[in-house]
C-alpha positions, -999 to 999 in steps of 0.1 A, spaced: 316 314 179 320 279 193 341 248 187 341 213 199 360 180 195 353 145 207 375 114 205 362 78 209 379 45 217 363 10 211 374 -26 218 378 -31 180 393 -13 151 358 -4 139 334 24 149 334 61 155 370 76 159 364 113 163 340 142 157 343 179 155 322 210 150 329 247 145 303 275 143 306 312 138 277 337 135 273 375 134 241 395 138 238 432 132 211 458 134 211 495 125 184 521 131 183 542 99 159 566 116 133 565 143 109 548 119 132 525 98 156 498 109 179 473 91 190 439 103 214 413 89 231 380 99 258 356 87 264 321 100 288 294 91 290 259 106 312 228 99 307 193 113 330 164 108 327 127 117 354 100 111 346 63 115 362 30 105 338 3 92 340 -34 85 356 -47 53 384 -21 53 362 9 47 366 43 62 338 68 61 343 105 68 314 128 69 318 166 64 289 190 66 292 227 58 263 251 62 263 288 54 234 312 60 230 349 53 200 372 56 190 409 55 159 426 67 142 460 67 113 472 89 97 506 87 67 528 95 60 551 66 30 565 85 19 561 122 -7 535 112 13 515 86 42 492 92 60 472 64 88 447 65 109 425 43 134 397 49 156 379 24 176 349 35 198 322 18 210 288 31 236 266 15 241 232 32 265 205 17 272 171 31 302 152 17 308 115 23 345 108 17 351 70 14 385 54 15 397 18 18 426 5 39 453 -19 27 434 -51 38 404 -46 14 399 -69 -15 404 -60 -52 367 -61 -60 359 -35 -34 387 -13 -46 375 -15 -82 339 -7 -71 350 25 -52 372 35 -81 344 31 -106 316 48 -86 336 74 -67 316 65 -36 285 83 -23 276 115 -40 273 148 -20 240 159 -6 233 196 -13 204 217 0 199 253 -10 171 276 0 162 312 -8 134 327 13 117 361 8 92 373 34 72 405 30 45 419 53 24 450 58 3 459 88 -24 486 91 -36 497 125 -73 504 122 -76 517 158 -61 509 193 -76 474 194 -77 462 158 -54 458 128 -51 441 94 -19 423 83 -9 409 49 20 384 47 36 371 15 62 344 17 81 329 -13 105 300 -9 127 283 -36 148 253 -27 169 227 -44 178 193 -29 201 166 -42 197 136 -18 206 102 -31 187 85 -3 154 95 -20 163 98 -56 195 89 -74 200 94 -112 163 97 -117 154 65 -99 133 68 -67 140 50 -35 122 16 -35 111 -4 -4 112 -42 -4 75 -44 -12 79 -23 -43 66 10 -29 87 39 -41 94 73 -26 107 102 -46 110 140 -43 112 170 -66 147 183 -66 135 218 -72 106 233 -54 89 267 -51 62 276 -26 43 309 -22 21 317 8 -3 346 10 -20 353 43 -45 381 53 -56 384 89 -76 406 111 -66 410 147 -89 424 175 -76 428 211 -100 429 240 -93 454 268 
């Protein structure tokens, strides 16, 4: 576990005021037998940032990230080793916007109508499987299968179906839902 805080002063009323971070993580492993073992982890982190901006705006940033994972490794026979890992990450960034008493009515109406910047949320589920077969003391064959699913809501690249557009008209977008599968087969030979 760790925690940290920083405070800042500036010659004006604008700029970064303070930041903070907290992180907790726990890892565990358990030998089920001499040939099978189990692993797991949990982590949680929180980061905050408070700043005062021009035109009476205050911007607070709050990021929370949680990760969990489990794994199993075993040797069903002396020449075969198998393993599996499943992990999940949930990362959310919140931009809390407020206005001070000096701001004009139009800015107040705009923030009330839009609600400010939307949250950015990233979620990922990852499954890794492998199998290894020892041919002899110097060579082996290994098969890896990895599948990842992720979702991403980031208004800087795509907001309400409209991609980010540069001043020259070039646009950049992203798929908010993505799935990737990797299959790898390799042969390893070790020289004496």
